[in-house]
Structures are given as structure tokens and as C-alpha cells.
LOLOPA-410861 format. One line per field, with one value per residue (C-alpha): residue number from 0; x, y, z. Coordinates in nm, 3 decimals. Example, Ala and Ser with C-alpha at 12.3 -4.5 7.8 and 13.67 -1.06 7.14 Angstrom:
! LOLOPA-410861
seq = c(0_1)
x = c(1.230_1.367)
y = c(-0.450_-0.106)
z = c(0.780_0.714)
! end
This chain:
! LOLOPA-410861
seq = c(0_1_2_3_4_5_6_7_8_9_10_11_12_13_14_15_16_17_18_19_20_21_22_23_24_25_26_27_28_29_30_31_32_33_34_35_36_37_38_39_40_41_42_43_44_45_46_47_48_49_50_51_52_53_54_55_56_57_58_59_60_61_62_63_64_65_66_67_68_69_70_71_72_73_74_75_76_77_78_79_80_81_82_83_84_85_86_87_88_89)
x = c(0.004_0.166_0.529_0.444_0.316_0.634_0.844_0.667_0.664_1.126_1.106_1.118_0.937_1.172_0.984_1.084_1.208_0.915_0.681_0.903_0.916_0.528_0.454_0.674_0.500_0.160_0.229_0.425_0.151_-0.070_0.163_0.371_0.187_0.405_0.495_0.593_0.870_1.020_1.232_1.208_1.444_1.458_1.740_1.713_1.459_1.732_1.548_1.666_1.518_1.581_1.402_1.258_0.993_0.870_1.036_0.746_0.700_1.010_0.977_0.649_0.790_1.119_0.837_0.618_0.905_1.084_0.709_0.691_0.699_1.007_1.207_1.534_1.694_1.624_1.927_1.829_1.884_1.607_1.635_1.374_1.260_0.966_0.618_0.724_0.995_0.795_0.534_0.821_0.958_0.604)
y = c(-0.031_0.313_0.157_0.093_0.414_0.583_0.386_0.442_0.843_0.832_0.563_0.705_0.555_0.453_0.592_0.607_0.925_1.020_0.928_1.187_1.418_1.401_1.426_1.743_1.924_1.837_1.956_2.292_2.359_2.406_2.691_2.870_3.103_3.025_2.603_2.570_2.819_2.559_2.274_1.921_1.667_1.359_1.104_0.837_1.096_1.394_1.661_1.954_2.249_2.504_2.789_3.113_3.168_3.482_3.581_3.583_3.204_3.044_2.955_2.774_2.569_2.509_2.371_2.164_1.999_1.874_1.732_1.513_1.179_1.040_1.340_1.281_1.609_1.926_2.082_2.451_2.607_2.841_3.209_3.457_3.764_4.056_4.018_4.394_4.184_3.954_4.220_4.382_4.084_3.995)
z = c(-0.013_0.145_0.096_-0.289_-0.348_-0.205_-0.399_-0.717_-0.632_-0.725_-0.994_-1.320_-1.615_-1.906_-2.279_-2.592_-2.650_-2.920_-2.645_-2.411_-2.673_-2.754_-2.393_-2.339_-2.654_-2.492_-2.145_-2.263_-2.480_-2.183_-2.035_-2.358_-2.597_-2.908_-2.827_-3.208_-3.124_-2.899_-3.011_-2.795_-2.829_-2.607_-2.549_-2.249_-2.030_-2.110_-2.275_-2.442_-2.539_-2.781_-2.962_-2.818_-2.536_-2.376_-2.056_-1.851_-1.959_-1.888_-1.571_-1.611_-1.895_-1.709_-1.417_-1.692_-1.857_-1.548_-1.419_-1.729_-1.627_-1.798_-1.793_-1.585_-1.723_-1.869_-2.103_-2.168_-2.478_-2.482_-2.577_-2.397_-2.505_-2.345_-2.540_-2.735_-2.880_-3.047_-3.125_-3.331_-3.473_-3.649)
! end
């Protein structure tokens, strides 16, 4: 009962890289305005994020990705920008 619950809380599920990438993309779509600007690559539980995101969304994105089941590590290669910079770039 309780012991099994405690053990499962610390166990990372092994999932395919493709499945992990899909999970991360699905979850980050809830916290990032422009998820198509974020590149996601997974390899053995290590997720690399690239691309750009609003500075105001960066912390929520990182928290979201770390929370995805199967993620063991996040490598941040993101660039952040302000909303004003994004509006000017359009």
C-alpha cells in the first residue's frame, strides 16, 4: 500500500524518446503561448529545449517539463524575449 506508493513516486518510467517528446510538447502547450517556437529533443530521459519563449513564460515552461513523467534531465538552450520584442519581430 503506502510503501509501494512511496517507491513509485521516486521511480522514473522508461519511455521511448518519441513518446517523451510528445508528452513534453503536449504539456508545454498548456503553459507557453507559442509552443511551435520551442524545439524538443529527447534522449534516454534527457530533454533538450531550444528555440524561443516569452521571458514571462520561461519559469512555467521549465517547471512543466521537469514535471513530465519520464524526464530525468532538462538541457536549456532556450532564448527568452519580451512580448514587445516578439511584437516587433512579426
